[in-house]
N, C-alpha and C positions, 0 to 999 in steps of 0.2 A: 092275856088274849091268845097266847100261842096254842092253847087247846082248841080255840075257835078258828085259828087262821087256816087250817086245812079245809074247813067248811066253806069259809069265805072264798078261798082260792079255787075250790071246786066249782062254786057258783060263777066265779069270774071266768074260769076256763070254759064253762058251758056257754056263757055269753059270747066269749071270743069265737067259739065254734060256730055260733049262729051268724057271725059277721063274715061267713065264708072264709074262715081262717085268715083273717087279717086284711081282706080287700078294703082299701080306703081307710085303714086304721091310722091313727096318729098318737103322739104322746098324750095329748089331752084326752083322746078317746080311751086309751088304756086306763088312764087315771079315773075317768068317769065310770067306766065299767066296773073297776075294782071297788070304788066307793059305793056304787049302786049295790054291789054284792054284799057290802057290809050292813046295809039296812035290813032289819029295823034296829040293829045295834046302835046306830048313830043317826042323827038327823042332819039335814043340810046346815042348820044353824050352829052345829057343833064344830064344823070344819073351818080351819084357818088355812087358806091357800098362800103359797109363797111366803112362809113364815120366816121372819128374820132370825138368822143363826146367832145364838147368844155368845159364841166365842170366835167366830170367823167373820170379821167385818165385811159387809157387803154380800155375804153368802146368805142363801135362804134354803129351807127345806120345802119340798113340794107341798106337803100336807102335814099339819100339826093339829091334833085333836085332844084338847084338854078334857079330862074325865072328872071323876070324883076328886075331891081335894087331894093333891099330892100324887096324882096319876095322870099319865098322858100317853098318846101314841104319836109316833112320827114316821112318815113315809117318804121315800124317794121312789120315783117311777122312771124307768128307762126303757125306751123302745127303739130298736134298731131294725131297719128293713132295707131291702135292695133299693139302690138308687135308680130312679126312673130312666135315666139315660143309658142304663146298662153297664156303667162303669163299676169297678169294684168299690165297695165301701172302704173308708179309711179304717181298716180293722184294728190296727195297733192303737190308733187314737181312740177309737170306740172302747177298746178294752181298758185303756187308761181312764177314760171317763166313767166307766163302770166302777173302777176302784175309787175314783174321786168321790162318787156318791156314797160308797161304803164308808170312806174315811169321814165324810161330812156327817153322816149319821152317827158314827162312833164318837165324834166330838160334840154331838148335840146333847147338851145337858142344861135345860132351864133350871133356875134356882128352885129348890124345894120340890122337885118333880121326880117321881120314879117313872122313867120313860121306856116304853118298849119301842124299838126302832126296827123298821122293815124296809128292805129294798125289794121292789117288785120289778122283775126284768122280763121283757118279752122280746124275742128276736126271731129272725127268719133263719133259713138253712145256711146262708153264707156265714153269718157270725157264729152260729152254732158249730159249724165245721171248724172254724178258726179257733174257737175256744176249746174244742175237744181235741185238737191236734196236739199230740204229746210234745212236739218240738217247740210249741209256743208257751209251754209251761203254765197253762191256765186251766187245764182239765180238772185239777184238784178242786177248783171253785165250781166250775160249771157242772161237774158230776156229783156234787154233794147230794147225798140222799137225805130224806127227812130224818132229823135227829142227829145227823153227823155234823161235827164241828171242825172248823179250820182256824188256825191262828195265822194272821197276816201281820207282817212286820214292816217297819220302815226300811230295814236292811234289804228285804225282798224287792221293794220298789227301786232301791238304788242300783240293783243289778239288772234292771229291765232296759229295754231299748230307749233311746232318747225321746222318741215320739211318745212313748208310753209315759215316761217320767214327766214330761212337760205337762201332760194332762192331769196329773194327780199329786206331784211331789210336794206342792205347797200345803196340802191338807193331810199328807201321809202320817199315819200313826199306827202303833201296835193295837190290834183289835182281834176280836173273835167273831167269826161268822158261822151261823148254824143253818143248815138247810131245813126249810119248813115245807116246801112243796116243789115238785118238779113234774112236768108233763109235756109231751109233744102232741100237738093238735093237728090231725090230718096230715102229718108229715110236712107241715108248712110253717107252723109256729111253735117255738119252744118257750115254755113259761117256767120261771123260777121265782120263788119267794124265799128270801134269806132274812134271818134275824141277825142284827148287828149289835154287838156289845163291846 
């Protein structure tokens, strides 16, 4: 699918732009818009929501789509936005949760399935600034260009702040993340699509 993911992501970004760059957007809204952008490649009956993870008891992936025999897609969606009260977001915790989703996807391997795994991430300027800040050590992920790959290791997680580790250390594993799409919409929303292996 990765040769189609840019097409899908562009349609998704166009839909986000029409929502006034995120006004009233939610996690479910992000997921809905992305899946809508995938049609007509998939139909609603193909989609399995909150699909049980085969190797992490109690965990689920946001979306699982079985295809032809032996093939499937798995998606995690993450949306971070400014808190209504005006307080700062728990940025370190959010970053750890982003990595938790990456690790959950990396470990997602149903029996006898060749699975393509994607993380779709949408955030506002606050988290984008945090992830780009060199001293936070996360710019290598956030700034991945399409086609660029990054190896993430358990050892890297072990060196992070405690708040970050608490969010993801139980699922941490060595994995590879490849940038598939990146865009800023109207200076208000940042969209990233990563493939996880």
